[in-house]
N, CA, C, O and the ligand as a Tripos MOL2 file, in Angstrom:
@<TRIPOS>MOLECULE
protein
  285   283    72     0     0
PROTEIN
NO_CHARGES

@<TRIPOS>ATOM
      1 N           8.1870  -50.5670   37.7330 N.3       1 MET1
      2 CA          8.8750  -50.1030   38.9230 C.3       1 MET1
      3 C           8.5220  -50.8790   40.1100 C.2       1 MET1
      4 O           7.3600  -51.0190   40.4930 O.2       1 MET1
      5 N           9.6440  -51.4260   40.7390 N.am      2 TYR2
      6 CA          9.3890  -52.2040   41.8480 C.3       2 TYR2
      7 C           9.0720  -51.3920   43.0760 C.2       2 TYR2
      8 O           9.6530  -50.3310   43.3060 O.2       2 TYR2
      9 N           8.0720  -51.9390   43.9240 N.am      3 LYS3
     10 CA          7.6740  -51.3460   45.0880 C.3       3 LYS3
     11 C           7.4540  -52.3800   46.1510 C.2       3 LYS3
     12 O           7.3320  -53.5750   45.8820 O.2       3 LYS3
     13 N           7.4070  -51.8950   47.3560 N.am      4 HIS4
     14 CA          7.1030  -52.7500   48.4980 C.3       4 HIS4
     15 C           5.5620  -52.6650   48.7180 C.2       4 HIS4
     16 O           4.9850  -51.5780   48.7040 O.2       4 HIS4
     17 N           4.9790  -53.7290   48.9030 N.am      5 TYR5
     18 CA          3.3900  -53.8030   48.9780 C.3       5 TYR5
     19 C           3.0180  -54.4010   50.4640 C.2       5 TYR5
     20 O           3.7010  -55.2040   51.1000 O.2       5 TYR5
     21 N           1.8690  -53.8620   50.8310 N.am      6 TYR6
     22 CA          1.2630  -54.3780   52.1510 C.3       6 TYR6
     23 C          -0.0560  -54.6500   51.9800 C.2       6 TYR6
     24 O          -0.6720  -54.0500   51.0990 O.2       6 TYR6
     25 N          -0.6660  -55.5520   52.7590 N.am      7 VAL7
     26 CA         -2.0540  -55.7700   52.8120 C.3       7 VAL7
     27 C          -2.6930  -55.3980   54.1140 C.2       7 VAL7
     28 O          -2.2130  -55.8070   55.1720 O.2       7 VAL7
     29 N          -3.7010  -54.6780   54.0790 N.am      8 ASN8
     30 CA         -4.3690  -54.2750   55.2940 C.3       8 ASN8
     31 C          -4.9690  -55.3910   56.0610 C.2       8 ASN8
     32 O          -5.8000  -56.1140   55.5110 O.2       8 ASN8
     33 N          -4.5910  -55.5980   57.3620 N.am      9 ASP9
     34 CA         -5.2570  -56.6370   58.0680 C.3       9 ASP9
     35 C          -6.6070  -56.3450   58.5680 C.2       9 ASP9
     36 O          -7.2500  -57.2420   59.1130 O.2       9 ASP9
     37 N          -7.0970  -55.1380   58.4240 N.am     10 ASP10
     38 CA         -8.3030  -54.7630   58.8480 C.3      10 ASP10
     39 C          -9.2760  -54.5150   57.6910 C.2      10 ASP10
     40 O          -9.2830  -53.3920   57.1860 O.2      10 ASP10
     41 N         -10.1020  -55.4690   57.2250 N.am     11 GLN11
     42 CA        -10.8620  -55.2900   55.9520 C.3      11 GLN11
     43 C         -12.0290  -54.2640   56.1060 C.2      11 GLN11
     44 O         -12.6930  -53.8820   55.1420 O.2      11 GLN11
     45 N         -12.2320  -53.8430   57.3980 N.am     12 THR12
     46 CA        -13.4440  -53.1110   57.5790 C.3      12 THR12
     47 C         -13.2920  -51.5710   57.1810 C.2      12 THR12
     48 O         -14.2290  -50.7800   57.2960 O.2      12 THR12
     49 N         -12.0260  -51.2140   56.7030 N.am     13 LYS13
     50 CA        -11.7510  -49.8470   56.3970 C.3      13 LYS13
     51 C         -11.8020  -49.3050   55.0120 C.2      13 LYS13
     52 O         -11.2420  -48.2680   54.6580 O.2      13 LYS13
     53 N         -12.5760  -50.1520   54.1940 N.am     14 ASN14
     54 CA        -12.9060  -49.8160   52.8120 C.3      14 ASN14
     55 C         -14.2180  -50.1800   52.4040 C.2      14 ASN14
     56 O         -14.8000  -51.0860   53.0010 O.2      14 ASN14
     57 N         -14.8150  -49.5070   51.3410 N.am     15 PRO15
     58 CA        -16.3070  -49.7640   51.1730 C.3      15 PRO15
     59 C         -16.5950  -51.1460   50.6740 C.2      15 PRO15
     60 O         -17.7270  -51.6090   50.8140 O.2      15 PRO15
     61 N         -15.5820  -51.8750   50.0670 N.am     16 GLY16
     62 CA        -15.8680  -53.1380   49.5720 C.3      16 GLY16
     63 C         -15.6400  -54.2160   50.5420 C.2      16 GLY16
     64 O         -15.8630  -55.3830   50.2210 O.2      16 GLY16
     65 N         -15.1500  -53.8540   51.8730 N.am     17 LEU17
     66 CA        -14.8190  -54.7760   52.8540 C.3      17 LEU17
     67 C         -13.8670  -55.8320   52.3060 C.2      17 LEU17
     68 O         -14.0850  -56.9980   52.6340 O.2      17 LEU17
     69 N         -12.8440  -55.5620   51.5140 N.am     18 HIS18
     70 CA        -11.8090  -56.3400   51.1820 C.3      18 HIS18
     71 C         -10.6390  -56.0490   52.0420 C.2      18 HIS18
     72 O         -10.5530  -55.0070   52.6920 O.2      18 HIS18
     73 N          -9.6950  -57.0240   52.0400 N.am     19 HIS19
     74 CA         -8.2690  -56.8250   52.5060 C.3      19 HIS19
     75 C          -7.6300  -56.0190   51.3500 C.2      19 HIS19
     76 O          -7.3710  -56.5190   50.2550 O.2      19 HIS19
     77 N          -7.4150  -54.8210   51.6620 N.am     20 GLU20
     78 CA         -6.8190  -53.9760   50.5480 C.3      20 GLU20
     79 C          -5.2810  -53.9490   50.4920 C.2      20 GLU20
     80 O          -4.6290  -53.7310   51.5130 O.2      20 GLU20
     81 N          -4.6850  -54.1790   49.2570 N.am     21 VAL21
     82 CA         -3.3590  -54.1090   49.0290 C.3      21 VAL21
     83 C          -2.9460  -52.6570   48.7570 C.2      21 VAL21
     84 O          -3.5590  -51.9770   47.9340 O.2      21 VAL21
     85 N          -1.9220  -52.1980   49.4430 N.am     22 HIS22
     86 CA         -1.3170  -50.7820   49.3220 C.3      22 HIS22
     87 C           0.2250  -50.7740   48.9670 C.2      22 HIS22
     88 O           0.9520  -51.6770   49.3810 O.2      22 HIS22
     89 N           0.6850  -49.7910   48.2330 N.am     23 THR23
     90 CA          2.1310  -49.6880   48.1560 C.3      23 THR23
     91 C           2.4590  -49.2140   49.6460 C.2      23 THR23
     92 O           1.6230  -48.7880   50.4430 O.2      23 THR23
     93 N           3.7830  -49.3600   49.8690 N.am     24 GLU24
     94 CA          4.3070  -48.8660   51.1680 C.3      24 GLU24
     95 C           3.9720  -47.3420   51.4520 C.2      24 GLU24
     96 O           3.5160  -46.9160   52.5140 O.2      24 GLU24
     97 N           4.2570  -46.6340   50.3870 N.am     25 ALA25
     98 CA          4.0470  -45.1950   50.4980 C.3      25 ALA25
     99 C           2.5310  -44.7420   50.8830 C.2      25 ALA25
    100 O           2.2660  -43.8100   51.6410 O.2      25 ALA25
    101 N           1.6580  -45.5100   50.2710 N.am     26 HIS26
    102 CA          0.2870  -45.2590   50.4050 C.3      26 HIS26
    103 C          -0.2440  -45.7940   51.8830 C.2      26 HIS26
    104 O          -1.1040  -45.1700   52.5040 O.2      26 HIS26
    105 N           0.2750  -46.8450   52.3110 N.am     27 ALA27
    106 CA          0.0150  -47.4810   53.5820 C.3      27 ALA27
    107 C           0.5860  -46.5350   54.7070 C.2      27 ALA27
    108 O           0.0180  -46.4390   55.7950 O.2      27 ALA27
    109 N           1.6470  -45.8930   54.4190 N.am     28 ILE28
    110 CA          2.1810  -44.8970   55.3850 C.3      28 ILE28
    111 C           1.2260  -43.6150   55.4750 C.2      28 ILE28
    112 O           0.8820  -43.1160   56.5460 O.2      28 ILE28
    113 N           0.8520  -43.1580   54.2480 N.am     29 GLU29
    114 CA          0.0820  -42.0700   54.0790 C.3      29 GLU29
    115 C          -1.2070  -42.2140   54.8190 C.2      29 GLU29
    116 O          -1.6760  -41.2940   55.4880 O.2      29 GLU29
    117 N          -1.7830  -43.4070   54.6850 N.am     30 LEU30
    118 CA         -3.0920  -43.7060   55.2930 C.3      30 LEU30
    119 C          -2.9680  -44.1710   56.7970 C.2      30 LEU30
    120 O          -3.9420  -44.5240   57.4620 O.2      30 LEU30
    121 N          -1.6200  -44.1340   57.2810 N.am     31 LYS31
    122 CA         -1.4500  -44.5480   58.7270 C.3      31 LYS31
    123 C          -2.0850  -45.8550   59.0760 C.2      31 LYS31
    124 O          -2.7270  -45.9850   60.1180 O.2      31 LYS31
    125 N          -1.9090  -46.8500   58.1960 N.am     32 ILE32
    126 CA         -2.4140  -48.2140   58.4480 C.3      32 ILE32
    127 C          -1.4890  -48.8980   59.3800 C.2      32 ILE32
    128 O          -0.3380  -49.1650   59.0360 O.2      32 ILE32
    129 N          -1.9580  -49.1890   60.5490 N.am     33 SER33
    130 CA         -1.0370  -49.7500   61.5080 C.3      33 SER33
    131 C          -1.1220  -51.2550   61.5630 C.2      33 SER33
    132 O          -0.1520  -51.8970   61.9660 O.2      33 SER33
    133 N          -2.1920  -51.8260   61.1920 N.am     34 ASN34
    134 CA         -2.2590  -53.3560   61.0680 C.3      34 ASN34
    135 C          -2.1160  -53.7600   59.6970 C.2      34 ASN34
    136 O          -3.0850  -53.7170   58.9390 O.2      34 ASN34
    137 N          -0.9660  -54.1530   59.3140 N.am     35 LYS35
    138 CA         -0.8310  -54.5180   57.9870 C.3      35 LYS35
    139 C           0.1890  -55.7650   57.8980 C.2      35 LYS35
    140 O           1.0630  -55.9040   58.7530 O.2      35 LYS35
    141 N           0.0530  -56.5710   56.9360 N.am     36 SER36
    142 CA          1.0410  -57.6810   56.5840 C.3      36 SER36
    143 C           1.8290  -57.3480   55.3780 C.2      36 SER36
    144 O           1.2830  -56.9170   54.3620 O.2      36 SER36
    145 N           3.2330  -57.5590   55.4810 N.am     37 TYR37
    146 CA          4.0640  -57.3500   54.2860 C.3      37 TYR37
    147 C           3.7570  -58.3150   53.2570 C.2      37 TYR37
    148 O           3.7230  -59.5050   53.5710 O.2      37 TYR37
    149 N           3.5250  -57.9510   52.0500 N.am     38 VAL38
    150 CA          3.3360  -58.8190   50.9650 C.3      38 VAL38
    151 C           4.5830  -59.2050   50.1330 C.2      38 VAL38
    152 O           4.8480  -60.3650   49.8170 O.2      38 VAL38
    153 N           5.2990  -58.1510   49.8180 N.am     39 GLY39
    154 CA          6.5790  -58.4510   49.0660 C.3      39 GLY39
    155 C           6.9970  -57.1500   48.2240 C.2      39 GLY39
    156 O           6.4210  -56.0670   48.3210 O.2      39 GLY39
    157 N           7.9770  -57.3920   47.4670 N.am     40 TYR40
    158 CA          8.5740  -56.4630   46.6680 C.3      40 TYR40
    159 C           8.2940  -56.7670   45.1780 C.2      40 TYR40
    160 O           8.9450  -57.7070   44.7230 O.2      40 TYR40
    161 N           7.4480  -56.1420   44.3430 N.am     41 PHE41
    162 CA          6.8840  -56.5180   43.2420 C.3      41 PHE41
    163 C           7.0890  -55.3320   42.1450 C.2      41 PHE41
    164 O           7.1620  -54.1380   42.4350 O.2      41 PHE41
    165 N           7.1650  -55.8440   40.9120 N.am     42 ASN42
    166 CA          7.1700  -54.9510   39.7700 C.3      42 ASN42
    167 C           5.8220  -54.4310   39.2430 C.2      42 ASN42
    168 O           5.6450  -53.5030   38.4520 O.2      42 ASN42
    169 N           4.9110  -55.2110   39.8370 N.am     43 SER43
    170 CA          3.4000  -54.7720   39.4140 C.3      43 SER43
    171 C           2.5080  -55.0460   40.5680 C.2      43 SER43
    172 O           2.6910  -55.9780   41.3520 O.2      43 SER43
    173 N           1.5260  -54.1830   40.6370 N.am     44 GLU44
    174 CA          0.4890  -54.4130   41.6320 C.3      44 GLU44
    175 C          -0.3390  -55.5680   41.4400 C.2      44 GLU44
    176 O          -0.8700  -56.1400   42.3920 O.2      44 GLU44
    177 N          -0.4790  -55.9580   40.1760 N.am     45 ILE45
    178 CA         -1.2490  -57.2120   39.8200 C.3      45 ILE45
    179 C          -0.5570  -58.4660   40.4820 C.2      45 ILE45
    180 O          -1.2220  -59.3320   41.0500 O.2      45 ILE45
    181 N           0.8160  -58.5130   40.3740 N.am     46 ASP46
    182 CA          1.5660  -59.5860   41.0870 C.3      46 ASP46
    183 C           1.3900  -59.4380   42.5050 C.2      46 ASP46
    184 O           1.1950  -60.4480   43.1810 O.2      46 ASP46
    185 N           1.4360  -58.3180   43.0290 N.am     47 ALA47
    186 CA          1.3700  -58.0190   44.5760 C.3      47 ALA47
    187 C           0.0590  -58.6030   45.0800 C.2      47 ALA47
    188 O           0.0030  -59.2270   46.1400 O.2      47 ALA47
    189 N          -1.1190  -58.3610   44.2020 N.am     48 VAL48
    190 CA         -2.3350  -58.7820   44.7760 C.3      48 VAL48
    191 C          -2.5840  -60.2540   44.6750 C.2      48 VAL48
    192 O          -3.2790  -60.8640   45.4880 O.2      48 VAL48
    193 N          -1.9530  -60.8390   43.5790 N.am     49 GLU49
    194 CA         -1.8820  -62.3100   43.5330 C.3      49 GLU49
    195 C          -1.2810  -62.9090   44.7350 C.2      49 GLU49
    196 O          -1.8180  -63.8840   45.2610 O.2      49 GLU49
    197 N          -0.2260  -62.4000   45.1920 N.am     50 LYS50
    198 CA          0.5760  -62.8500   46.3510 C.3      50 LYS50
    199 C          -0.2330  -62.5420   47.6450 C.2      50 LYS50
    200 O          -0.1570  -63.3130   48.6020 O.2      50 LYS50
    201 N          -0.9240  -61.5420   47.6810 N.am     51 ALA51
    202 CA         -1.7640  -61.1130   48.8240 C.3      51 ALA51
    203 C          -2.8280  -62.0180   49.0250 C.2      51 ALA51
    204 O          -3.2910  -62.2300   50.1450 O.2      51 ALA51
    205 N          -3.2690  -62.6020   47.9240 N.am     52 LYS52
    206 CA         -4.5340  -63.7340   47.9880 C.3      52 LYS52
    207 C          -4.0100  -64.8830   48.6630 C.2      52 LYS52
    208 O          -4.8420  -65.6940   49.0690 O.2      52 LYS52
    209 N          -2.6730  -65.1400   48.8830 N.am     53 GLU53
    210 CA         -2.1960  -66.2250   49.6530 C.3      53 GLU53
    211 C          -2.4790  -66.0260   51.1310 C.2      53 GLU53
    212 O          -2.7020  -66.9520   51.9110 O.2      53 GLU53
    213 N          -2.4490  -64.6860   51.4590 N.am     54 ILE54
    214 CA         -2.6890  -64.3280   52.9150 C.3      54 ILE54
    215 C          -4.2040  -64.1880   53.1180 C.2      54 ILE54
    216 O          -4.7920  -64.7460   54.0450 O.2      54 ILE54
    217 N          -4.7770  -63.4460   52.2430 N.am     55 TYR55
    218 CA         -6.2870  -63.1490   52.4430 C.3      55 TYR55
    219 C          -6.9130  -63.5310   51.0570 C.2      55 TYR55
    220 O          -6.5030  -62.9230   50.0680 O.2      55 TYR55
    221 N          -7.7440  -64.3610   50.9340 N.am     56 GLU56
    222 CA         -8.3540  -64.8170   49.7290 C.3      56 GLU56
    223 C          -9.1850  -63.6600   48.9700 C.2      56 GLU56
    224 O          -9.4110  -63.6550   47.7600 O.2      56 GLU56
    225 N          -9.5790  -62.7250   49.8570 N.am     57 ASP57
    226 CA        -10.3620  -61.6090   49.2130 C.3      57 ASP57
    227 C          -9.5010  -60.2810   49.0220 C.2      57 ASP57
    228 O         -10.0340  -59.1760   48.9270 O.2      57 ASP57
    229 N          -8.1180  -60.4840   48.9740 N.am     58 ALA58
    230 CA         -7.3450  -59.3110   48.7510 C.3      58 ALA58
    231 C          -7.7070  -58.6480   47.4100 C.2      58 ALA58
    232 O          -8.0020  -59.2650   46.3870 O.2      58 ALA58
    233 N          -7.6450  -57.2990   47.5480 N.am     59 ASP59
    234 CA         -8.0500  -56.5160   46.2810 C.3      59 ASP59
    235 C          -7.0900  -55.2830   46.3240 C.2      59 ASP59
    236 O          -6.7020  -54.8280   47.4000 O.2      59 ASP59
    237 N          -6.7310  -54.7700   45.1490 N.am     60 GLY60
    238 CA         -5.9230  -53.6990   45.0750 C.3      60 GLY60
    239 C          -6.6050  -52.3830   45.4220 C.2      60 GLY60
    240 O          -7.7680  -52.2010   45.0640 O.2      60 GLY60
    241 N          -5.9360  -51.4600   46.1020 N.am     61 CYS61
    242 CA         -6.4360  -50.0780   46.4930 C.3      61 CYS61
    243 C          -6.7120  -49.3580   45.2020 C.2      61 CYS61
    244 O          -5.8870  -49.3500   44.2870 O.2      61 CYS61
    245 N          -7.9300  -48.7260   45.1290 N.am     62 ALA62
    246 CA         -8.2540  -47.9800   43.9350 C.3      62 ALA62
    247 C          -7.4140  -46.8230   43.6480 C.2      62 ALA62
    248 O          -7.3290  -46.3060   42.5340 O.2      62 ALA62
    249 N          -6.7570  -46.4110   44.7600 N.am     63 VAL63
    250 CA         -5.8640  -45.1390   44.5540 C.3      63 VAL63
    251 C          -4.4320  -45.5430   44.1640 C.2      63 VAL63
    252 O          -3.8740  -44.9980   43.2110 O.2      63 VAL63
    253 N          -3.8520  -46.4770   44.8810 N.am     64 CYS64
    254 CA         -2.3100  -46.7370   44.6280 C.3      64 CYS64
    255 C          -2.1910  -48.0930   43.8500 C.2      64 CYS64
    256 O          -1.0990  -48.4340   43.3960 O.2      64 CYS64
    257 N          -3.2570  -48.8290   43.7020 N.am     65 CYS65
    258 CA         -3.1970  -50.1550   42.8180 C.3      65 CYS65
    259 C          -4.3440  -50.2720   41.8940 C.2      65 CYS65
    260 O          -4.9820  -51.3250   41.8700 O.2      65 CYS65
    261 N          -4.6670  -49.2540   41.1150 N.am     66 PRO66
    262 CA         -5.7900  -49.2090   40.2450 C.3      66 PRO66
    263 C          -5.8120  -50.3270   39.2800 C.2      66 PRO66
    264 O          -6.9150  -50.8080   39.0180 O.2      66 PRO66
    265 N          -4.7680  -50.8090   38.7160 N.am     67 ASP67
    266 CA         -4.6830  -51.9900   37.7430 C.3      67 ASP67
    267 C          -5.2180  -53.2590   38.4430 C.2      67 ASP67
    268 O          -5.7410  -54.1360   37.7560 O.2      67 ASP67
    269 N          -5.1070  -53.3930   39.8050 N.am     68 ALA68
    270 CA         -5.4290  -54.5030   40.3540 C.3      68 ALA68
    271 C          -6.6760  -54.4290   41.1960 C.2      68 ALA68
    272 O          -6.9980  -55.3460   41.9510 O.2      68 ALA68
    273 N          -7.4300  -53.2250   41.0400 N.am     69 HIS69
    274 CA         -8.6300  -52.9320   41.8100 C.3      69 HIS69
    275 C          -9.8270  -53.6140   41.1310 C.2      69 HIS69
    276 O         -10.1430  -53.3370   39.9740 O.2      69 HIS69
    277 N         -10.4510  -54.4670   41.8410 N.am     70 GLU70
    278 CA        -11.6770  -55.1790   41.3280 C.3      70 GLU70
    279 C         -12.8730  -54.5680   41.8870 C.2      70 GLU70
    280 O         -13.9140  -54.5540   41.2290 O.2      70 GLU70
    281 N         -12.8080  -54.1010   42.9610 N.am     71 GLY71
    282 CA        -14.0640  -53.3510   43.5310 C.3      71 GLY71
    283 C         -14.3100  -53.7350   44.8770 C.2      71 GLY71
    284 O         -15.2580  -53.2500   45.4940 O.2      71 GLY71
    285 ZN         -3.5320  -47.5400   48.4440 Zn       72 ZN72
@<TRIPOS>BOND
     1     1     2 1
     2     2     3 1
     3     3     4 2
     4     3     5 am
     5     5     6 1
     6     6     7 1
     7     7     8 2
     8     7     9 am
     9     9    10 1
    10    10    11 1
    11    11    12 2
    12    11    13 am
    13    13    14 1
    14    14    15 1
    15    15    16 2
    16    15    17 am
    17    17    18 1
    18    18    19 1
    19    19    20 2
    20    19    21 am
    21    21    22 1
    22    22    23 1
    23    23    24 2
    24    23    25 am
    25    25    26 1
    26    26    27 1
    27    27    28 2
    28    27    29 am
    29    29    30 1
    30    30    31 1
    31    31    32 2
    32    31    33 am
    33    33    34 1
    34    34    35 1
    35    35    36 2
    36    35    37 am
    37    37    38 1
    38    38    39 1
    39    39    40 2
    40    39    41 am
    41    41    42 1
    42    42    43 1
    43    43    44 2
    44    43    45 am
    45    45    46 1
    46    46    47 1
    47    47    48 2
    48    47    49 am
    49    49    50 1
    50    50    51 1
    51    51    52 2
    52    51    53 am
    53    53    54 1
    54    54    55 1
    55    55    56 2
    56    55    57 am
    57    57    58 1
    58    58    59 1
    59    59    60 2
    60    59    61 am
    61    61    62 1
    62    62    63 1
    63    63    64 2
    64    63    65 am
    65    65    66 1
    66    66    67 1
    67    67    68 2
    68    67    69 am
    69    69    70 1
    70    70    71 1
    71    71    72 2
    72    71    73 am
    73    73    74 1
    74    74    75 1
    75    75    76 2
    76    75    77 am
    77    77    78 1
    78    78    79 1
    79    79    80 2
    80    79    81 am
    81    81    82 1
    82    82    83 1
    83    83    84 2
    84    83    85 am
    85    85    86 1
    86    86    87 1
    87    87    88 2
    88    87    89 am
    89    89    90 1
    90    90    91 1
    91    91    92 2
    92    91    93 am
    93    93    94 1
    94    94    95 1
    95    95    96 2
    96    95    97 am
    97    97    98 1
    98    98    99 1
    99    99   100 2
   100    99   101 am
   101   101   102 1
   102   102   103 1
   103   103   104 2
   104   103   105 am
   105   105   106 1
   106   106   107 1
   107   107   108 2
   108   107   109 am
   109   109   110 1
   110   110   111 1
   111   111   112 2
   112   111   113 am
   113   113   114 1
   114   114   115 1
   115   115   116 2
   116   115   117 am
   117   117   118 1
   118   118   119 1
   119   119   120 2
   120   119   121 am
   121   121   122 1
   122   122   123 1
   123   123   124 2
   124   123   125 am
   125   125   126 1
   126   126   127 1
   127   127   128 2
   128   127   129 am
   129   129   130 1
   130   130   131 1
   131   131   132 2
   132   131   133 am
   133   133   134 1
   134   134   135 1
   135   135   136 2
   136   135   137 am
   137   137   138 1
   138   138   139 1
   139   139   140 2
   140   139   141 am
   141   141   142 1
   142   142   143 1
   143   143   144 2
   144   143   145 am
   145   145   146 1
   146   146   147 1
   147   147   148 2
   148   147   149 am
   149   149   150 1
   150   150   151 1
   151   151   152 2
   152   151   153 am
   153   153   154 1
   154   154   155 1
   155   155   156 2
   156   155   157 am
   157   157   158 1
   158   158   159 1
   159   159   160 2
   160   159   161 am
   161   161   162 1
   162   162   163 1
   163   163   164 2
   164   163   165 am
   165   165   166 1
   166   166   167 1
   167   167   168 2
   168   167   169 am
   169   169   170 1
   170   170   171 1
   171   171   172 2
   172   171   173 am
   173   173   174 1
   174   174   175 1
   175   175   176 2
   176   175   177 am
   177   177   178 1
   178   178   179 1
   179   179   180 2
   180   179   181 am
   181   181   182 1
   182   182   183 1
   183   183   184 2
   184   183   185 am
   185   185   186 1
   186   186   187 1
   187   187   188 2
   188   187   189 am
   189   189   190 1
   190   190   191 1
   191   191   192 2
   192   191   193 am
   193   193   194 1
   194   194   195 1
   195   195   196 2
   196   195   197 am
   197   197   198 1
   198   198   199 1
   199   199   200 2
   200   199   201 am
   201   201   202 1
   202   202   203 1
   203   203   204 2
   204   203   205 am
   205   205   206 1
   206   206   207 1
   207   207   208 2
   208   207   209 am
   209   209   210 1
   210   210   211 1
   211   211   212 2
   212   211   213 am
   213   213   214 1
   214   214   215 1
   215   215   216 2
   216   215   217 am
   217   217   218 1
   218   218   219 1
   219   219   220 2
   220   219   221 am
   221   221   222 1
   222   222   223 1
   223   223   224 2
   224   223   225 am
   225   225   226 1
   226   226   227 1
   227   227   228 2
   228   227   229 am
   229   229   230 1
   230   230   231 1
   231   231   232 2
   232   231   233 am
   233   233   234 1
   234   234   235 1
   235   235   236 2
   236   235   237 am
   237   237   238 1
   238   238   239 1
   239   239   240 2
   240   239   241 am
   241   241   242 1
   242   242   243 1
   243   243   244 2
   244   243   245 am
   245   245   246 1
   246   246   247 1
   247   247   248 2
   248   247   249 am
   249   249   250 1
   250   250   251 1
   251   251   252 2
   252   251   253 am
   253   253   254 1
   254   254   255 1
   255   255   256 2
   256   255   257 am
   257   257   258 1
   258   258   259 1
   259   259   260 2
   260   259   261 am
   261   261   262 1
   262   262   263 1
   263   263   264 2
   264   263   265 am
   265   265   266 1
   266   266   267 1
   267   267   268 2
   268   267   269 am
   269   269   270 1
   270   270   271 1
   271   271   272 2
   272   271   273 am
   273   273   274 1
   274   274   275 1
   275   275   276 2
   276   275   277 am
   277   277   278 1
   278   278   279 1
   279   279   280 2
   280   279   281 am
   281   281   282 1
   282   282   283 1
   283   283   284 2
@<TRIPOS>SUBSTRUCTURE
     1 MET1         2 RESIDUE 1 A MET
     2 TYR2         6 RESIDUE 1 A TYR
     3 LYS3        10 RESIDUE 1 A LYS
     4 HIS4        14 RESIDUE 1 A HIS
     5 TYR5        18 RESIDUE 1 A TYR
     6 TYR6        22 RESIDUE 1 A TYR
     7 VAL7        26 RESIDUE 1 A VAL
     8 ASN8        30 RESIDUE 1 A ASN
     9 ASP9        34 RESIDUE 1 A ASP
    10 ASP10       38 RESIDUE 1 A ASP
    11 GLN11       42 RESIDUE 1 A GLN
    12 THR12       46 RESIDUE 1 A THR
    13 LYS13       50 RESIDUE 1 A LYS
    14 ASN14       54 RESIDUE 1 A ASN
    15 PRO15       58 RESIDUE 1 A PRO
    16 GLY16       62 RESIDUE 1 A GLY
    17 LEU17       66 RESIDUE 1 A LEU
    18 HIS18       70 RESIDUE 1 A HIS
    19 HIS19       74 RESIDUE 1 A HIS
    20 GLU20       78 RESIDUE 1 A GLU
    21 VAL21       82 RESIDUE 1 A VAL
    22 HIS22       86 RESIDUE 1 A HIS
    23 THR23       90 RESIDUE 1 A THR
    24 GLU24       94 RESIDUE 1 A GLU
    25 ALA25       98 RESIDUE 1 A ALA
    26 HIS26      102 RESIDUE 1 A HIS
    27 ALA27      106 RESIDUE 1 A ALA
    28 ILE28      110 RESIDUE 1 A ILE
    29 GLU29      114 RESIDUE 1 A GLU
    30 LEU30      118 RESIDUE 1 A LEU
    31 LYS31      122 RESIDUE 1 A LYS
    32 ILE32      126 RESIDUE 1 A ILE
    33 SER33      130 RESIDUE 1 A SER
    34 ASN34      134 RESIDUE 1 A ASN
    35 LYS35      138 RESIDUE 1 A LYS
    36 SER36      142 RESIDUE 1 A SER
    37 TYR37      146 RESIDUE 1 A TYR
    38 VAL38      150 RESIDUE 1 A VAL
    39 GLY39      154 RESIDUE 1 A GLY
    40 TYR40      158 RESIDUE 1 A TYR
    41 PHE41      162 RESIDUE 1 A PHE
    42 ASN42      166 RESIDUE 1 A ASN
    43 SER43      170 RESIDUE 1 A SER
    44 GLU44      174 RESIDUE 1 A GLU
    45 ILE45      178 RESIDUE 1 A ILE
    46 ASP46      182 RESIDUE 1 A ASP
    47 ALA47      186 RESIDUE 1 A ALA
    48 VAL48      190 RESIDUE 1 A VAL
    49 GLU49      194 RESIDUE 1 A GLU
    50 LYS50      198 RESIDUE 1 A LYS
    51 ALA51      202 RESIDUE 1 A ALA
    52 LYS52      206 RESIDUE 1 A LYS
    53 GLU53      210 RESIDUE 1 A GLU
    54 ILE54      214 RESIDUE 1 A ILE
    55 TYR55      218 RESIDUE 1 A TYR
    56 GLU56      222 RESIDUE 1 A GLU
    57 ASP57      226 RESIDUE 1 A ASP
    58 ALA58      230 RESIDUE 1 A ALA
    59 ASP59      234 RESIDUE 1 A ASP
    60 GLY60      238 RESIDUE 1 A GLY
    61 CYS61      242 RESIDUE 1 A CYS
    62 ALA62      246 RESIDUE 1 A ALA
    63 VAL63      250 RESIDUE 1 A VAL
    64 CYS64      254 RESIDUE 1 A CYS
    65 CYS65      258 RESIDUE 1 A CYS
    66 PRO66      262 RESIDUE 1 A PRO
    67 ASP67      266 RESIDUE 1 A ASP
    68 ALA68      270 RESIDUE 1 A ALA
    69 HIS69      274 RESIDUE 1 A HIS
    70 GLU70      278 RESIDUE 1 A GLU
    71 GLY71      282 RESIDUE 1 A GLY
    72 ZN72       285 GROUP 0 **** ****
């Protein structure tokens, strides 16, 4: 299922201190104000791959992108 993905510009807001990738819905739910648009992807793994072009340490959110969550 295609979704819009964002990467949090503030890496201090998660335990692993990564730039976390979220679905649009989860980014809104978390009220993330500083975020960069990653794109529209069919898979969170593809979204995180793209986000790594923005932030090398990008990682999937454990909640909304569990298949792309490395820790
Ligand atoms: Zn999330």
